[in-house]
Backbone as numpy.savetxt, mean C-alpha at the origin, in Angstrom:
# Nx Ny Nz CAx CAy CAz Cx Cy Cz
-10.07 21.25 -13.94 -9.58 19.62 -14.74 -8.04 19.05 -14.09
-7.65 18.60 -12.94 -6.48 18.13 -12.51 -7.22 16.57 -13.01
-8.25 16.25 -12.23 -8.40 14.50 -13.29 -8.87 14.30 -14.57
-9.27 15.52 -15.56 -9.56 15.69 -16.28 -8.85 14.91 -17.76
-9.67 13.60 -18.08 -8.80 13.28 -19.39 -7.67 13.72 -20.41
-6.54 13.51 -20.32 -5.77 14.64 -20.95 -6.38 14.82 -22.98
-6.69 13.77 -23.30 -6.82 14.21 -24.92 -8.00 15.33 -24.68
-9.01 15.14 -24.11 -10.70 16.04 -23.38 -9.77 17.46 -23.36
-9.09 17.47 -22.24 -8.25 19.05 -21.97 -7.43 19.23 -23.29
-6.63 18.78 -23.60 -5.75 18.96 -25.05 -7.50 19.47 -26.44
-8.39 19.35 -26.69 -9.23 19.65 -27.31 -10.15 20.85 -26.56
-9.98 21.02 -25.71 -10.77 22.01 -24.89 -9.88 23.10 -24.72
-8.26 22.68 -24.78 -7.55 24.05 -24.62 -7.50 24.54 -26.16
-7.74 23.76 -27.39 -7.44 24.44 -28.33 -8.78 25.00 -28.79
-9.75 24.58 -28.37 -11.27 25.24 -28.67 -10.99 27.01 -27.82
-9.77 26.69 -26.92 -10.05 28.58 -25.97 -9.68 28.91 -26.73
-8.02 28.97 -27.45 -7.20 29.30 -28.27 -7.82 30.12 -29.26
-8.74 29.46 -30.12 -9.23 29.79 -31.04 -10.80 30.79 -30.53
-11.46 30.86 -29.82 -12.69 31.53 -29.11 -12.03 33.06 -28.23
-10.51 32.64 -27.86 -9.71 33.81 -27.61 -9.44 34.83 -28.70
-8.85 34.12 -29.70 -8.01 34.63 -30.70 -9.59 35.78 -31.69
-10.99 34.97 -31.53 -11.87 35.59 -32.19 -11.89 37.25 -31.45
-11.89 37.17 -30.22 -12.60 38.27 -29.30 -10.98 39.42 -29.24
-9.95 39.15 -29.41 -9.11 39.77 -29.99 -9.26 40.61 -31.17
-9.48 39.71 -32.13 -9.97 40.45 -33.42 -11.24 41.53 -33.10
-11.92 41.35 -32.67 -13.24 42.17 -32.24 -13.54 42.77 -31.63
-11.81 42.92 -30.72 -12.26 43.76 -29.47 -10.61 44.72 -30.15
-10.22 44.69 -30.77 -8.76 45.18 -31.04 -8.51 46.67 -31.08
-10.05 47.51 -31.65 -9.79 48.51 -32.02 -10.56 49.39 -30.60
-10.87 48.37 -29.57 -11.17 49.35 -28.90 -10.84 49.27 -27.52
-9.86 48.33 -27.16 -9.29 48.41 -26.16 -8.41 47.74 -26.08
-7.14 48.62 -25.26 -5.54 47.98 -25.21 -5.76 47.49 -24.12
-6.65 46.99 -23.28 -7.21 46.20 -22.21 -7.74 44.56 -22.10
-8.90 44.92 -23.41 -9.11 44.01 -23.93 -8.02 43.11 -25.05
-7.40 43.38 -25.91 -6.45 42.80 -25.95 -5.46 42.11 -25.33
-5.17 42.97 -23.82 -4.23 42.60 -22.82 -4.69 41.14 -22.25
-5.70 41.25 -22.39 -6.47 40.22 -21.69 -6.50 38.54 -22.48
-7.16 39.24 -23.75 -7.25 38.43 -24.44 -5.82 37.39 -24.69
-4.78 38.18 -24.87 -3.63 37.43 -24.95 -2.99 36.61 -23.57
-3.38 37.35 -22.58 -3.05 36.42 -21.18 -3.96 34.99 -21.36
-5.21 34.95 -21.71 -6.24 33.76 -21.81 -5.40 33.34 -22.76
-4.47 33.56 -24.05 -4.33 32.97 -24.93 -3.22 32.12 -24.59
-2.00 32.49 -23.91 -0.96 31.71 -23.44 -1.56 31.02 -22.53
-1.76 31.49 -20.99 -2.34 30.31 -20.43 -3.48 29.17 -20.51
-3.81 29.67 -21.86 -5.44 28.35 -22.17 -4.42 27.47 -22.77
-3.87 27.83 -23.40 -3.39 26.99 -24.77 -1.93 25.82 -24.21
-1.72 26.06 -22.87 -1.06 24.78 -22.47 -1.12 23.52 -22.32
-0.78 22.45 -22.93 -0.81 21.32 -23.07 -1.20 20.68 -21.28
-1.57 19.66 -21.10 -1.33 19.06 -19.96 -0.51 18.65 -19.19
-0.74 19.15 -17.91 0.94 19.47 -16.91 0.93 18.04 -16.30
1.82 17.60 -15.99 2.73 16.34 -15.29 1.36 15.72 -14.47
0.87 16.66 -13.52 -0.43 16.06 -13.04 -1.43 15.04 -13.53
-1.93 15.78 -14.61 -2.98 15.08 -15.65 -2.54 13.19 -16.68
-1.37 13.38 -16.71 -0.72 12.19 -17.17 -1.05 11.04 -16.76
-1.54 10.15 -17.03 -1.92 8.46 -16.21 -1.09 7.99 -16.44
-0.90 7.06 -15.51 -0.16 6.06 -15.11 0.43 4.72 -16.44
1.23 4.27 -16.49 1.15 3.62 -17.39 0.47 2.20 -17.14
0.59 1.96 -15.87 0.19 0.74 -15.40 -0.06 0.72 -13.93
-1.05 -0.17 -13.64 -1.11 -0.38 -11.79 -0.14 -0.60 -11.25
-0.13 -0.37 -10.22 1.17 -0.83 -9.62 1.67 -2.91 -9.85
2.61 -3.22 -10.28 2.72 -4.45 -10.19 2.98 -5.54 -9.78
3.15 -6.41 -9.31 3.34 -7.11 -8.14 2.84 -8.62 -8.07
3.41 -9.23 -6.69 2.90 -10.75 -6.40 2.35 -10.59 -4.74
1.56 -10.90 -4.65 0.57 -10.73 -3.09 0.62 -12.54 -2.51
1.20 -12.81 -1.60 1.23 -14.27 -1.42 -0.27 -14.46 -1.12
-1.06 -13.59 -0.46 -2.54 -13.82 0.34 -3.31 -14.52 -1.31
-3.09 -14.43 -2.71 -3.82 -14.92 -3.80 -3.64 -16.35 -4.02
-2.66 -17.03 -3.53 -2.31 -18.46 -3.53 -1.97 -19.23 -2.02
-1.85 -17.88 -1.32 -1.35 -18.61 0.42 -1.93 -18.72 1.35
-2.95 -17.63 1.07 -3.79 -17.09 2.48 -3.04 -16.20 3.31
-3.12 -16.75 4.43 -2.28 -16.41 5.81 -1.00 -17.39 6.13
-0.63 -18.53 5.22 -0.16 -19.59 5.47 1.17 -19.74 4.37
1.48 -18.39 4.23 2.64 -18.42 3.41 3.82 -18.52 4.26
5.02 -19.84 4.01 5.86 -20.24 4.92 7.31 -20.14 4.22
8.62 -20.11 4.83 9.64 -19.32 4.33 10.04 -20.17 2.98
10.13 -21.20 3.33 10.90 -22.19 1.88 10.09 -21.94 0.75
8.67 -21.78 0.84 7.78 -21.36 -0.40 7.69 -19.58 -0.68
8.06 -18.96 -0.01 8.54 -17.62 -0.05 9.67 -17.17 -1.06
10.56 -17.74 -0.60 11.77 -17.69 -1.66 11.59 -18.39 -2.81
11.44 -19.45 -2.99 10.94 -20.60 -4.19 10.08 -19.47 -5.26
8.92 -18.80 -4.68 8.07 -17.71 -5.51 9.14 -16.87 -5.52
9.91 -16.34 -4.61 10.66 -15.18 -5.38 11.41 -15.20 -6.64
12.09 -16.35 -6.44 13.00 -16.74 -7.41 12.35 -17.12 -9.03
11.13 -17.58 -9.10 9.78 -17.53 -9.98 9.44 -16.11 -9.83
9.05 -15.43 -9.47 8.92 -14.29 -9.42 9.96 -13.14 -10.44
10.82 -13.02 -10.04 12.11 -12.68 -11.05 12.08 -12.65 -12.47
12.29 -14.47 -12.39 12.64 -15.04 -13.58 11.43 -14.61 -14.49
10.33 -14.42 -13.76 8.92 -14.69 -15.10 8.18 -13.48 -15.24
8.71 -12.98 -14.04 7.58 -11.59 -14.10 8.09 -10.28 -14.29
9.16 -10.44 -13.32 10.01 -9.02 -13.78 10.61 -8.48 -15.23
10.91 -8.93 -16.06 10.80 -8.89 -16.95 9.63 -7.74 -18.06
8.54 -7.79 -17.54 6.99 -7.59 -17.81 7.03 -6.59 -16.90
7.72 -6.22 -15.81 7.41 -4.78 -15.54 7.00 -4.98 -14.18
6.80 -6.30 -13.37 6.39 -6.72 -12.31 7.51 -6.18 -11.29
7.19 -5.30 -9.94 7.96 -5.44 -9.31 8.20 -5.46 -7.36
6.95 -5.34 -7.08 6.88 -5.65 -5.75 6.10 -7.04 -5.21
7.29 -7.37 -4.65 6.67 -8.94 -4.03 6.30 -8.90 -2.32
5.32 -8.54 -1.90 4.45 -8.23 -1.04 4.39 -9.75 0.03
4.30 -10.09 1.01 3.83 -11.17 1.94 3.07 -10.58 2.61
1.59 -11.00 3.01 0.50 -10.68 3.11 0.40 -11.21 4.80
-0.69 -11.10 4.98 -1.36 -11.59 6.43 -0.92 -13.11 6.81
-0.12 -12.97 7.94 -0.63 -14.18 8.86 1.27 -14.86 8.74
2.27 -13.67 8.85 3.78 -13.73 9.14 4.24 -13.54 10.35
2.86 -13.64 10.95 3.38 -13.28 12.33 2.66 -14.27 13.20
1.66 -15.46 12.53 1.30 -16.19 13.21 1.79 -17.70 13.79
1.68 -18.14 14.94 2.58 -19.24 15.15 1.31 -20.52 14.95
1.19 -21.36 14.11 -0.37 -21.63 13.71 0.62 -22.72 14.32
-0.75 -24.18 14.91 -0.79 -24.98 15.04 -0.61 -25.88 13.91
0.51 -26.57 13.74 0.66 -27.32 12.10 0.16 -29.02 12.06
-0.55 -29.38 10.99 -1.13 -30.64 10.98 0.75 -31.43 11.09
0.84 -33.00 11.80 1.74 -33.50 12.10 2.41 -33.74 10.44
3.64 -33.46 10.59 4.65 -33.80 9.66 4.61 -32.91 8.07
4.07 -31.57 8.28 3.67 -30.69 7.08 3.77 -29.28 7.23
3.88 -28.57 6.61 3.45 -27.20 7.17 2.05 -26.17 6.95
1.35 -27.42 6.99 -0.14 -26.78 6.63 -0.59 -26.47 8.17
-1.43 -25.50 7.80 -1.95 -25.39 9.46 -3.37 -26.01 9.94
-3.31 -26.06 11.18 -4.18 -27.27 11.95 -5.78 -26.42 12.76
-5.18 -24.91 11.44 -6.45 -23.83 12.60 -6.35 -23.07 11.37
-7.33 -22.29 11.20 -7.96 -21.55 9.74 -7.07 -19.85 10.88
-7.48 -19.66 11.79 -6.34 -18.47 12.05 -5.26 -18.70 13.81
-4.27 -18.53 13.62 -3.25 -18.64 14.59 -4.04 -17.93 15.78
-3.89 -18.68 16.90 -4.36 -18.43 18.16 -2.99 -17.66 18.78
-1.76 -17.82 18.34 -0.93 -16.99 18.94 -0.32 -16.00 17.97
0.61 -14.95 18.66 1.33 -14.40 17.36 2.47 -14.25 18.19
3.43 -14.25 17.16 4.84 -13.52 18.01 4.81 -12.60 17.98
5.53 -11.30 19.13 5.47 -10.09 19.39 6.43 -9.63 20.61
7.37 -8.94 20.36 8.56 -8.41 21.39 7.85 -8.35 22.34
8.44 -7.85 23.45 8.30 -7.38 24.84 7.60 -6.11 24.64
6.97 -5.07 23.88 6.66 -4.24 23.31 5.35 -3.94 22.89
5.37 -5.27 22.31 3.66 -5.82 21.72 4.16 -5.83 19.91
5.05 -5.50 19.67 5.39 -5.26 18.19 5.47 -6.40 17.29
4.78 -6.78 16.56 4.69 -8.04 16.05 5.75 -8.62 15.22
6.43 -9.53 15.06 7.68 -10.22 14.79 7.45 -11.52 14.25
7.85 -11.52 13.02 7.90 -12.81 12.33 7.69 -13.94 12.71
6.91 -15.19 12.59 6.49 -16.49 13.11 7.79 -17.21 13.08
7.98 -17.70 14.17 8.94 -18.94 14.03 8.23 -20.23 13.78
7.14 -20.67 13.52 6.87 -21.32 13.29 7.18 -21.19 11.42
6.63 -20.14 10.56 6.65 -20.07 9.03 7.88 -19.60 8.69
8.61 -18.29 9.94 10.01 -18.10 9.26 11.10 -17.79 10.14
11.75 -19.29 10.38 12.54 -19.38 11.62 14.19 -18.40 11.06
14.39 -18.08 10.36 15.23 -17.33 9.58 14.99 -15.68 9.77
13.55 -15.59 10.38 13.04 -14.20 9.77 12.67 -13.68 8.42
12.56 -12.09 8.53 12.10 -11.83 6.95 13.61 -11.16 6.57
14.28 -10.92 6.87 15.59 -10.26 6.10 16.41 -10.89 5.37
16.50 -12.30 5.62 16.70 -13.11 4.73 16.01 -12.96 3.17
14.51 -12.83 3.35 14.18 -12.30 1.84 14.21 -11.20 1.62
13.98 -10.42 2.67 14.16 -9.07 1.77 15.48 -8.74 1.15
16.44 -9.10 2.00 17.71 -8.86 1.06 18.14 -9.66 -0.04
16.84 -10.82 -0.59 17.68 -11.63 -1.88 16.21 -10.83 -2.62
15.59 -10.32 -1.62 14.23 -9.28 -3.11 15.21 -8.22 -3.87
16.16 -7.84 -2.79 17.29 -6.37 -2.99 17.80 -6.89 -4.24
18.60 -7.80 -3.98 19.29 -8.32 -4.80 19.14 -8.54 -6.38
17.82 -8.91 -6.48 16.99 -9.42 -7.45 16.49 -7.79 -8.34
16.91 -6.88 -7.55 16.25 -6.09 -8.28 14.67 -5.49 -7.86
14.04 -6.22 -6.78 12.80 -5.89 -6.40 12.44 -4.97 -5.63
11.05 -4.60 -4.81 10.64 -4.14 -3.98 10.23 -4.98 -2.96
10.54 -5.09 -1.74 9.40 -5.90 -0.67 8.45 -4.97 -0.04
7.10 -5.73 0.03 6.29 -5.54 0.87 6.21 -5.89 1.80
5.15 -5.19 2.94 4.42 -6.65 3.75 3.31 -5.90 4.69
2.34 -6.27 4.94 1.00 -6.84 4.95 0.70 -6.42 6.50
0.02 -5.38 6.90 0.28 -5.07 8.70 -1.38 -4.53 8.57
-2.43 -5.43 9.73 -3.43 -4.81 9.81 -3.46 -3.50 10.68
-4.66 -2.83 10.86 -4.36 -1.87 11.81 -4.99 -2.43 13.12
-4.61 -1.69 14.59 -4.65 -2.05 15.52 -3.91 -3.05 16.71
-4.22 -2.87 17.42 -3.39 -3.74 18.59 -3.63 -4.95 18.73
-2.65 -6.58 18.73 -2.97 -7.62 19.21 -3.60 -7.56 20.88
-5.14 -8.15 20.71 -5.50 -8.32 21.99 -4.76 -8.33 23.31
-3.92 -9.47 23.24 -3.00 -10.30 23.85 -2.02 -9.25 24.64
-1.57 -8.44 24.33 -0.78 -7.15 24.25 -1.68 -6.25 25.09
-2.80 -6.08 25.02 -3.68 -5.64 25.74 -3.69 -5.86 26.94
-4.06 -7.70 26.92 -3.94 -8.08 28.39 -3.04 -8.43 29.24
-1.80 -8.03 28.41 -0.21 -8.40 29.05 -0.30 -6.97 29.60
-0.98 -6.24 29.99 -0.54 -4.72 29.39 1.02 -4.11 29.18
1.80 -4.29 28.52 3.05 -4.52 27.98 3.39 -2.67 27.86
4.63 -2.21 27.77 4.81 -1.04 27.77 5.04 -0.83 26.79
4.64 1.06 26.35 4.89 1.32 24.68 5.84 1.87 24.94
6.87 1.37 23.69 8.03 1.72 23.44 8.62 2.92 23.39
9.52 3.50 24.18 10.01 5.12 24.04 8.89 6.03 24.79
7.88 5.22 25.68 7.01 6.29 26.07 6.95 5.35 27.80
6.25 5.95 28.93 6.09 5.68 29.96 4.79 5.45 30.32
4.50 4.78 29.07 2.85 4.09 29.44 3.13 2.85 28.78
1.28 2.32 29.39 1.61 1.29 28.86 -0.30 0.90 28.12
0.09 -0.35 26.96 -1.30 -0.37 26.57 -2.65 -0.60 27.14
-2.71 -0.97 28.72 -4.04 -1.09 28.94 -4.69 0.62 29.33
-3.57 0.98 29.77 -4.49 2.79 30.02 -4.71 3.70 28.72
-4.58 2.90 27.52 -4.96 3.35 26.77 -5.75 2.53 25.72
-6.18 1.38 25.77 -6.95 0.39 25.12 -8.48 0.49 25.61
-9.44 0.35 25.40 -10.94 0.30 25.17 -11.61 -1.07 25.15
-11.00 -2.27 25.71 -11.04 -3.86 25.79 -12.89 -3.76 24.29
-13.67 -3.01 25.64 -14.72 -3.54 25.04 -15.22 -2.87 23.85
-14.97 -2.05 23.07 -15.64 -1.10 21.83 -14.26 -1.46 20.82
-13.60 -2.56 21.17 -12.61 -3.50 19.67 -13.62 -3.73 18.84
-12.93 -3.99 17.30 -13.96 -4.82 16.31 -13.00 -5.93 15.89
-13.68 -6.80 15.88 -12.96 -7.52 15.24 -12.66 -8.16 13.64
-11.91 -8.75 13.41 -11.18 -8.62 12.03 -11.18 -9.87 10.93
-11.38 -10.49 10.15 -10.74 -11.72 9.84 -10.81 -12.64 10.91
-11.49 -12.97 11.11 -11.33 -13.71 12.43 -10.91 -13.85 13.65
-9.89 -13.26 13.54 -8.83 -13.08 14.88 -9.74 -12.67 16.41
-10.29 -13.89 16.53 -10.92 -13.72 18.16 -10.05 -12.87 18.92
-9.00 -13.06 19.23 -8.24 -12.69 20.24 -7.00 -12.06 19.97
-6.96 -10.59 18.88 -6.62 -10.31 18.01 -6.41 -8.72 18.24
-7.47 -8.49 17.12 -6.93 -7.10 17.26 -8.20 -5.73 17.81
-7.55 -4.90 19.01 -8.31 -4.03 19.62 -7.60 -2.46 19.19
-8.41 -2.10 17.96 -8.03 -1.10 18.14 -8.96 0.35 18.33
-9.93 0.01 19.45 -10.29 1.36 20.10 -9.84 2.14 20.88
-9.35 3.46 20.93 -8.41 4.13 22.00 -9.54 4.45 23.01
-9.33 4.40 24.37 -9.92 5.64 25.15 -9.62 7.48 24.13
């Protein structure tokens, strides 16, 4: 009954109580054992719903950059949305500020704008161990200022990360951090699957 509707569970428990009470009356002259069992069922069967059965009052409430910016959110827009989020949505219970995919992409931009000239970035920013880093193009100051401001406003910060390893990391055969191995030793390029159009990006197949 862990996922049963709490109201339905209460009604069933009441029915169980009445049923066991009738059994106790019928059996009280026949056996002390029946009476004991009846009392046990009466005590444990009439318990209300536990904390595990109580449903959340709301779903997780927050803002996700993909809904408005796709994979093209940049630093200035992120900060402006964060301030608006805190002012307009936080009072109503919204608490998660999430930057979705694209935060690591070094996009080619249309001249004089922050608009991308390509659908998906051909280049990504990653460190010497192949770990993704904030885009220099879109987040020149990194993500830490946004995270700090998020916490100052009493909000929680979230970051989207796709499964898999960038293909370019495997091609470069970079070292795996805190190990003696390199990516190419454990990746299976031919079996890798594409995701979201990143032709040169995701390689989740392990040997």
